[in-house]
C-alpha positions in Angstrom: 118.9 78.6 90.7 116.7 81.3 92.3 118.3 83.9 94.5 116.4 85.5 97.4 115.6 88.7 95.4 114.7 86.9 92.2 112.4 84.7 94.2 110.7 87.7 95.7 110.4 89.5 92.4 109.0 86.5 90.5 106.5 85.1 93.0 105.6 87.9 95.5 106.3 91.3 94.1 104.1 90.8 91.0 100.8 91.6 92.6 102.0 93.2 95.8 100.9 96.8 95.9 98.1 97.5 93.3 95.9 100.1 95.0 92.1 99.6 95.2 89.4 102.2 95.1 89.1 101.9 98.9 92.8 102.8 99.2 93.1 105.5 96.5 93.5 108.3 99.0 97.2 108.9 99.3 97.3 108.7 103.1 95.6 105.3 103.1 97.3 103.7 100.1 100.1 101.2 101.2 103.7 101.7 100.1 105.1 98.2 99.9 107.8 96.0 98.5 110.9 97.9 97.3 111.7 100.0 100.4 113.1 99.1 103.8 109.7 99.6 105.4 106.1 99.5 104.3 104.1 102.7 104.9 100.4 102.3 105.7 97.7 104.4 107.3 94.0 103.7 108.1 91.3 105.9 106.6 90.4 108.9 108.6 88.4 108.1 111.7 89.6 104.5 111.8 92.0 102.5 113.9 94.6 99.9 112.7 93.8 96.3 113.6 97.0 94.1 113.5 97.4 90.4 113.9 100.2 87.8 113.4 100.0 84.1 112.9 102.7 81.5 112.2 102.3 78.2 110.4 105.0 75.6 111.0 105.5 72.4 109.1 104.4 69.2 111.0 102.8 71.4 113.7 100.2 73.2 111.6 100.3 71.4 108.3 101.5 68.1 106.9 104.7 68.1 104.8 102.8 66.9 101.7 100.0 69.5 101.8 99.0 71.1 98.5 101.0 74.3 98.4 98.1 76.2 96.9 96.0 75.3 99.9 98.8 76.2 102.2 99.1 79.7 100.6 95.4 80.2 101.0 95.3 79.0 104.7 98.4 81.0 105.7 96.5 84.2 104.8 93.0 83.0 105.7 93.9 82.4 109.4 95.1 86.0 109.7 92.0 87.4 107.8 89.9 85.5 110.3 91.4 87.4 113.2 90.5 90.7 111.4 86.9 89.3 110.9 86.7 88.6 114.6 87.4 92.3 115.4 85.0 93.6 112.7 88.0 95.0 110.8 88.3 95.4 107.0 91.6 93.9 105.5 94.1 96.5 104.4 97.6 94.9 103.8 99.9 92.1 105.0 103.5 91.1 105.3 105.0 87.6 104.7 108.1 86.1 106.4 108.8 82.7 104.7 111.5 80.1 105.5 112.1 77.5 102.8 114.3 74.4 102.9 114.6 74.7 99.1 113.5 77.3 96.5 111.3 75.0 94.3 109.7 77.0 91.5 106.6 74.8 91.1 105.9 74.9 94.9 106.4 78.7 95.1 104.1 79.2 92.0 101.3 77.2 93.6 101.8 78.7 97.1 101.8 82.3 95.9 98.8 81.6 93.6 96.8 80.3 96.5 97.8 83.2 98.7 97.2 86.0 96.2 93.8 84.5 95.0 92.6 85.1 98.6 94.4 88.5 99.0 92.7 89.8 95.8 89.3 88.6 96.9 89.6 90.7 100.1 91.5 93.7 98.7 94.5 93.0 100.9 97.9 94.0 99.5 101.3 92.3 100.2 103.5 95.2 101.3 106.7 93.5 102.5 108.3 90.6 104.5 111.4 88.4 104.4 112.6 85.1 103.0 115.3 82.8 104.2 116.6 79.3 104.1 115.4 77.0 106.8 112.7 74.5 108.0 109.4 75.3 106.2 107.4 77.9 108.1 105.6 81.1 107.3 104.6 84.1 109.4 102.0 86.6 108.2 101.2 89.9 109.8 98.0 91.4 108.6 96.8 95.0 108.9 93.1 96.0 108.9 91.1 99.1 109.8 88.0 99.5 111.9 86.0 102.7 112.8 87.1 104.2 116.2 85.2 102.5 119.0 83.6 99.9 116.8 86.0 97.0 117.2 84.5 93.7 118.5 86.5 92.7 121.6 86.5 89.7 123.9 85.7 91.6 127.1 82.3 92.9 126.2 80.0 90.0 126.8 77.0 90.8 129.1 74.7 88.6 131.2 71.6 87.8 129.2 73.5 87.8 125.9 72.8 85.0 123.4 75.9 83.0 122.2 76.2 82.4 118.5 78.5 80.6 116.1 78.7 81.0 112.3 78.7 78.2 109.8 79.4 74.6 110.7 81.9 73.3 113.3 84.0 70.1 113.4 84.6 69.1 109.8 88.2 70.4 110.0 89.0 68.3 113.0 87.3 65.4 111.3 89.6 65.9 108.4 92.6 65.9 110.6 91.5 62.7 112.3 91.0 61.1 108.9 94.5 62.0 107.8 95.9 60.8 111.2 94.1 57.5 110.8 91.8 58.0 113.9 88.8 57.2 111.7 87.8 56.7 108.1 85.4 58.8 106.0 82.3 56.9 105.1 82.7 57.8 101.4 84.8 59.8 99.0 82.6 62.9 99.0 82.8 63.1 102.8 86.6 62.7 102.6 86.8 65.6 100.2 84.5 67.7 102.4 86.6 67.1 105.5 89.9 67.7 103.8 88.6 71.0 102.3 87.4 72.2 105.7 90.8 71.6 107.1 92.9 73.1 104.3 90.7 75.8 102.8 89.0 77.8 105.7 86.9 80.7 104.7 87.5 83.9 106.8 84.2 85.5 107.7 85.3 89.1 106.9 81.9 90.3 105.7 80.1 88.9 108.7 82.6 90.4 111.2 82.1 93.9 109.6 78.3 93.4 109.6 78.3 92.6 113.4 79.7 96.0 114.4 77.2 97.7 116.6 75.1 94.5 116.9 77.3 92.0 118.7 79.0 92.6 122.0 82.0 90.3 122.2 83.5 88.1 119.5 86.4 86.0 118.5 87.3 83.4 115.8 87.3 79.7 116.5 90.8 78.5 115.9 91.6 76.2 118.8 88.1 74.8 119.4 84.8 76.3 120.5 85.0 75.2 124.2 88.5 76.6 124.7 88.0 79.8 122.6 84.6 80.6 124.2 86.4 80.5 127.6 88.6 83.4 126.4 85.4 85.5 126.2 84.1 84.4 129.5 87.4 85.1 131.3 87.9 88.5 129.7 84.3 89.5 130.4 84.1 87.9 133.9 81.0 86.0 133.1 79.8 82.3 132.8 77.9 80.6 130.1 75.5 77.7 129.6 75.9 76.0 126.2 73.6 73.6 124.4 75.9 70.9 123.0 73.2 69.6 120.7 72.6 73.0 119.1 76.2 73.4 117.9 75.8 73.2 114.1 77.6 70.4 112.3 77.4 68.8 108.9 75.6 65.5 108.0 79.1 64.2 107.2 80.3 64.8 110.8 77.2 63.1 112.2 78.4 59.9 110.6 81.0 59.7 113.4 80.1 58.2 116.8 78.7 60.7 119.2 81.8 61.1 121.4 84.0 61.8 118.4 81.4 64.1 116.8 81.2 66.1 120.0 84.9 66.3 120.4 85.3 67.6 116.8 82.5 70.1 117.0 83.1 71.4 120.5 86.9 71.2 120.8 88.3 70.3 117.4 89.8 73.6 116.3 90.8 74.9 112.8 87.1 75.9 112.1 87.8 79.7 111.7 84.2 80.5 112.2 83.1 83.3 114.4 81.7 83.0 118.0 80.0 86.0 119.4 77.5 87.3 121.9 74.6 89.6 121.3 71.5 90.7 123.3 68.2 89.0 122.5 66.9 92.3 121.2 69.2 91.8 118.1 67.9 88.4 117.0 65.9 89.9 114.1 68.9 92.0 113.0 71.1 88.9 113.2 68.7 86.9 111.0 68.9 89.7 108.5 72.7 89.8 108.6 72.9 86.0 108.1 70.7 86.3 105.0 72.7 89.3 103.6 76.2 87.8 104.0 75.1 84.2 103.2 76.4 82.6 106.4 74.2 80.6 108.8 74.2 81.9 112.4 73.2 79.5 115.2 72.3 80.4 118.8 74.0 77.8 121.0 73.8 79.2 124.6 73.4 82.1 127.0 75.8 84.3 129.0 75.1 84.5 132.7 76.5 86.5 135.6 79.3 84.8 137.4 78.1 84.6 141.0 81.4 83.1 142.3 83.5 85.5 140.3 85.1 82.6 138.4 84.3 82.1 134.7 82.7 78.7 133.8 81.1 77.0 130.8 78.4 74.4 131.5 77.3 72.2 128.7 73.8 70.7 128.5 71.9 68.6 126.0 68.9 69.6 124.0 66.6 68.7 127.0 68.6 70.8 129.4 70.3 67.9 131.2 73.8 68.6 132.3 76.6 66.9 130.4 79.9 65.8 131.9 82.3 66.6 129.1 86.1 66.8 129.2 87.0 69.2 126.5 90.3 71.0 125.8 91.2 73.2 122.9 94.4 72.9 120.9 97.5 74.0 122.8 100.7 74.5 120.7 102.9 73.4 123.6 100.9 70.4 124.8 99.5 68.9 121.5 100.6 65.4 120.5 
């Protein structure tokens, strides 16, 4: 039977601290597993960007989820936070509670996690394991040049509002698994499930947006709710074109109310939402081509005359829409 330390040595210490060319300088190279604390430092002229996310069984994932997908997603949602700030990944820690130390499960989970970590040059430098209900908490460390981080409080009247990629497939996948609707065919079911379980953090895009975008965040709890965070922090309002929000042909097979709910308030997209001045439209088209991610303009930032942030949705003809949209809330979700 695996002990705590044999579990760590076998599944997590194996690829934990290999330095990359970007971190070869002694002051920036992480010291990780094997000591009581990890030691990390950003490159000269950079700031650390730090984020933590927790995934809990039956709240964030189903008990029968593919452990390889779970390992991927556990790290991906944290890398997405770095992307939203324009930060480059550096290192991460993992705290893992397990009801049982099952070797096959741990092998698959760690494979999924490390495959993503190696793609983004992000070293595991420490953490903790214990017995308990299945949940995992990752803290990720990145670096960003001083003064270049993308924050939520920098949106300006006149800015365009953009989103990356496609929205809503992850929520469609959740609805499919919950029995709210059925996928029209097997390929759509695979697409929706993959969107839910294998999100792609937009790290390259976030770094490319430095100096171009004003405000940014990642879409984790649904576009409508997350965009409101920018509006509140920036003390502005917005007008959004609900029909411009990009979604897949697969999502369009759902009835309009369900499609809009998924795309505008579904959550688990982990795409970026950001604002930028109209003068940057040509630069953004070039960035989209360079990083291989579609960018779609979905609205405009306006001054808040009343002093209260607000988000008004309209259709493609400019007609106001009466939509009741609420992002995911961990303490009020069914």
